[in-house]
C-alpha positions as CSV (number, residue, x, y, z in Angstrom):
1,M,117.3,70.4,126.3
2,N,117.4,66.6,126.4
3,V,117.3,65.0,123.0
4,A,118.2,61.5,124.1
5,A,114.6,60.4,123.9
6,M,113.8,62.2,120.6
7,N,113.1,60.4,117.4
8,N,115.0,61.2,114.3
9,P,113.5,64.1,112.4
10,T,110.8,63.2,110.0
11,P,112.3,63.3,106.4
12,Q,111.0,66.2,104.4
13,G,111.2,66.5,100.6
14,K,111.5,69.6,98.5
15,P,113.2,71.9,101.0
16,L,112.6,75.6,100.5
17,L,115.3,78.1,99.7
18,E,115.0,81.6,101.0
19,I,117.4,84.2,99.6
20,A,118.2,87.4,101.6
21,C,118.3,90.3,99.1
22,F,119.6,93.8,99.9
23,N,118.4,95.4,96.7
24,A,115.9,95.0,93.9
25,D,118.5,93.6,91.4
26,S,119.4,90.8,93.7
27,A,115.8,89.9,94.3
28,S,115.2,89.6,90.5
29,L,118.3,87.5,90.0
30,A,117.5,85.2,92.9
31,A,113.9,84.7,91.7
32,A,115.1,83.9,88.2
33,A,117.7,81.4,89.5
34,G,115.2,79.4,91.5
35,A,114.7,80.9,94.9
36,D,111.5,79.9,96.5
37,R,111.2,83.1,98.6
38,I,112.9,86.4,99.1
39,E,113.8,88.1,102.4
40,L,113.9,91.7,101.4
41,C,116.1,94.1,103.4
42,K,118.9,96.7,102.8
43,N,122.4,97.5,104.0
44,Y,124.3,94.2,103.9
45,S,127.2,95.8,105.9
46,L,124.7,96.2,108.8
47,S,123.3,92.7,108.5
48,G,120.1,94.0,107.1
49,L,117.7,96.8,107.9
50,T,114.1,97.7,106.8
51,P,114.1,98.2,103.0
52,E,112.6,101.1,101.1
53,L,108.9,101.0,100.5
54,S,109.5,101.7,96.8
55,T,111.7,98.5,96.5
56,L,108.9,96.3,97.6
57,A,106.3,98.0,95.4
58,M,108.5,97.5,92.4
59,L,109.2,93.9,93.1
60,K,105.6,92.9,93.8
61,S,104.8,94.0,90.3
62,Q,107.6,91.8,88.9
63,L,108.0,88.6,91.0
64,Q,105.7,85.6,91.4
65,I,107.4,84.2,94.5
66,P,106.7,85.4,98.1
67,V,108.6,88.4,99.5
68,Y,109.1,88.6,103.2
69,V,110.1,92.1,104.5
70,M,112.6,92.6,107.3
71,I,111.5,95.1,109.9
72,R,114.6,96.3,111.7
73,P,115.0,100.0,112.2
74,T,118.5,100.0,113.6
75,A,121.6,97.8,113.6
76,D,122.6,98.8,117.1
77,T,120.3,96.6,119.1
78,F,117.4,94.2,119.1
79,S,115.9,96.0,122.1
80,Y,114.0,99.0,120.8
81,D,112.7,102.2,122.4
82,S,109.1,103.3,122.1
83,A,109.7,105.4,119.0
84,D,111.4,102.5,117.2
85,F,108.6,100.1,118.2
86,E,105.9,102.4,116.9
87,Q,107.9,102.8,113.7
88,M,108.1,99.0,113.3
89,G,104.3,98.7,113.7
90,H,103.7,101.5,111.2
91,E,106.0,99.9,108.7
92,I,104.2,96.6,108.9
93,D,101.0,98.4,108.2
94,I,102.4,100.1,105.1
95,F,104.3,97.1,103.7
96,S,101.2,95.0,104.1
97,Q,99.3,97.5,102.0
98,L,102.0,97.2,99.3
99,G,101.7,93.4,99.2
100,A,104.3,92.0,101.6
101,D,103.8,88.3,101.9
102,G,105.4,88.0,105.4
103,F,107.7,89.8,107.8
104,V,111.0,89.1,109.6
105,F,111.8,90.8,112.9
106,G,112.6,90.1,116.5
107,I,112.6,92.1,119.7
108,L,114.6,91.1,122.8
109,H,114.5,92.4,126.4
110,P,117.6,94.4,127.4
111,S,118.3,91.7,129.9
112,S,116.7,88.5,131.2
113,E,116.7,89.5,134.8
114,N,112.9,89.8,135.0
115,S,111.9,87.4,132.4
116,R,112.3,83.7,131.7
117,S,114.0,84.4,128.4
118,L,115.3,87.3,126.4
119,V,112.3,87.3,124.1
120,D,110.0,90.3,124.5
121,V,106.7,88.5,124.3
122,A,104.4,91.5,124.6
123,R,106.0,93.6,121.8
124,N,106.6,90.7,119.5
125,M,103.1,89.5,119.8
126,A,101.7,93.0,119.1
127,L,103.7,93.1,115.9
128,V,102.7,89.6,114.8
129,Q,99.0,90.6,115.4
130,R,99.6,93.8,113.3
131,A,100.7,91.5,110.4
132,K,97.1,90.3,110.3
133,G,97.8,86.6,109.5
134,R,100.9,87.1,107.3
135,P,103.6,84.7,108.5
136,C,106.3,86.2,110.6
137,T,109.8,84.9,111.1
138,F,111.7,85.6,114.3
139,H,115.1,86.5,112.9
140,R,118.6,86.0,114.1
141,A,118.1,87.9,117.3
142,F,117.5,84.3,118.4
143,D,121.3,83.8,118.1
144,L,121.8,86.1,121.1
145,V,119.6,83.9,123.3
146,P,121.8,81.6,125.6
147,E,121.4,77.9,125.0
148,S,120.3,77.6,128.6
149,Q,117.2,79.6,127.7
150,W,116.3,77.8,124.5
151,D,113.4,75.9,126.0
152,A,111.7,79.0,127.3
153,A,112.6,81.1,124.3
154,L,111.1,78.6,121.8
155,R,107.9,78.6,123.8
156,D,107.9,82.4,124.0
157,V,108.4,82.7,120.2
158,R,105.6,80.2,119.7
159,D,103.3,82.1,122.0
160,C,104.0,85.3,120.1
161,G,102.6,83.7,116.9
162,F,105.8,83.4,114.9
163,S,105.8,80.7,112.2
164,A,109.5,80.3,112.0
165,I,112.9,81.1,113.6
166,L,115.9,82.0,111.5
167,T,119.1,80.9,113.3
168,N,122.6,79.7,112.8
169,G,122.2,77.4,115.9
170,G,124.8,79.1,118.0
171,P,126.3,82.5,119.1
172,T,125.8,85.4,116.7
173,G,128.6,85.6,114.1
174,N,129.0,81.8,113.8
175,A,128.4,80.0,110.6
176,A,125.7,77.3,110.5
177,V,128.2,74.6,109.7
178,E,130.0,75.4,113.0
179,C,126.8,74.8,114.9
180,V,125.3,71.9,112.9
181,D,124.8,69.7,116.0
182,K,122.9,72.4,117.8
183,L,120.8,73.1,114.7
184,T,119.9,69.5,114.5
185,T,118.8,69.6,118.1
186,L,116.6,72.6,117.4
187,V,115.0,71.0,114.4
188,Q,114.4,67.8,116.3
189,W,112.9,69.7,119.2
190,T,110.5,71.7,117.1
191,E,109.5,68.7,115.1
192,L,108.9,66.5,118.1
193,Y,106.7,69.2,119.7
194,G,105.8,70.9,116.4
195,A,102.4,69.4,116.1
196,V,99.5,71.5,117.5
197,D,99.7,71.5,121.3
198,A,96.8,71.5,123.7
199,S,96.3,75.2,123.3
200,G,96.2,75.0,119.5
201,R,99.6,76.6,119.0
202,R,102.5,75.3,116.9
203,F,106.2,75.5,117.5
204,P,107.9,77.6,114.9
205,E,109.9,75.9,112.1
206,I,113.6,76.3,112.2
207,I,115.2,78.1,109.2
208,V,118.9,77.3,108.9
209,G,120.9,80.4,108.0
210,G,124.4,81.8,108.5
211,G,127.0,81.2,105.9
212,V,124.9,78.8,103.9
213,R,126.5,78.2,100.5
214,A,126.4,75.5,97.8
215,S,129.6,74.1,99.3
216,N,128.0,73.2,102.6
217,I,124.2,72.9,101.9
218,G,124.5,69.2,101.4
219,L,126.0,68.6,104.8
220,L,123.5,71.0,106.5
221,R,120.5,69.3,104.8
222,D,121.8,65.8,105.6
223,R,122.6,66.5,109.2
224,T,119.7,68.8,110.2
225,R,117.0,67.6,107.9
226,A,115.6,71.1,108.1
227,G,112.9,72.1,105.7
228,V,114.0,75.7,105.0
229,F,117.4,77.1,104.3
230,H,118.4,80.8,104.1
231,S,121.4,82.3,102.2
232,A,122.5,85.7,100.9
233,A,124.3,83.8,98.1
234,L,126.4,86.9,97.4
235,G,128.7,87.3,94.5
236,D,130.4,90.7,94.1
237,G,129.6,93.2,96.8
238,D,125.9,93.1,97.9
239,I,124.6,91.6,94.7
240,V,123.3,88.0,94.6
241,S,125.2,85.5,92.5
242,A,122.6,83.8,90.3
243,E,125.0,80.9,89.8
244,E,125.3,80.4,93.5
245,V,121.5,80.3,93.9
246,R,121.2,77.8,91.1
247,K,123.9,75.5,92.7
248,I,122.2,75.7,96.2
249,R,118.8,75.0,94.6
250,E,120.1,72.0,92.7
251,A,121.8,70.6,95.8
252,L,118.5,70.9,97.7
253,R,116.6,69.3,94.9
254,E,119.0,66.3,95.0
255,R,118.7,66.1,98.8
256,G,114.9,66.4,98.6
257,A,114.7,63.6,96.1
258,L,116.7,61.3,98.4
259,Y,114.2,61.8,101.3
260,E,110.9,61.7,99.4
């Protein structure tokens, strides 16, 4: 990916804060502390799995902010068998009926031998279509895609119909601050080509995630100029720290004001 000819990213005010919540209590705390959006899942120790239907049903009766639901049936892989794939589609149907505002998922090929990238276009596209217009985020399965495949993978994710990609900008397990230059490249790339292309499709927005905290959000915002940031903002155990959410939100407000 050649960024030498790229313009600087267009400044964006009022960046959005998405908080990953692994239980209903965390979602309520995050919303009250100023989160703009919730990513709802369960099992923090497994990096997030599909939540319970009852959790979404309860939260939709209480919260005013959007709730995106993770659709991830197993922590073992991002390459799913036919049973898992059918389950994912059924869960999108049911969560949609319960009021999910969007979805977070991603399916990869077992290998890239017979494809231009690891992204499983056919299956991802089928699930995006099943969401019936609700925005879908391609989650951190993207972090398993080699940098040499980014060009192809970004186009594949776009062609599937995803509105965003959640990534730390480097190999899985790395923190965003360790990959800030690559995150900046991704944001620049999608902004440069993010306008509607000849086919009417948009490149997905980059959501910066992976160890995002109040202590580093300023650097990440200043360097990447991304419009959306994602944090678990955990305190004790798998419960969100309301104070951490407030600190991140305030730091983003300050940065947004600088660029307006």
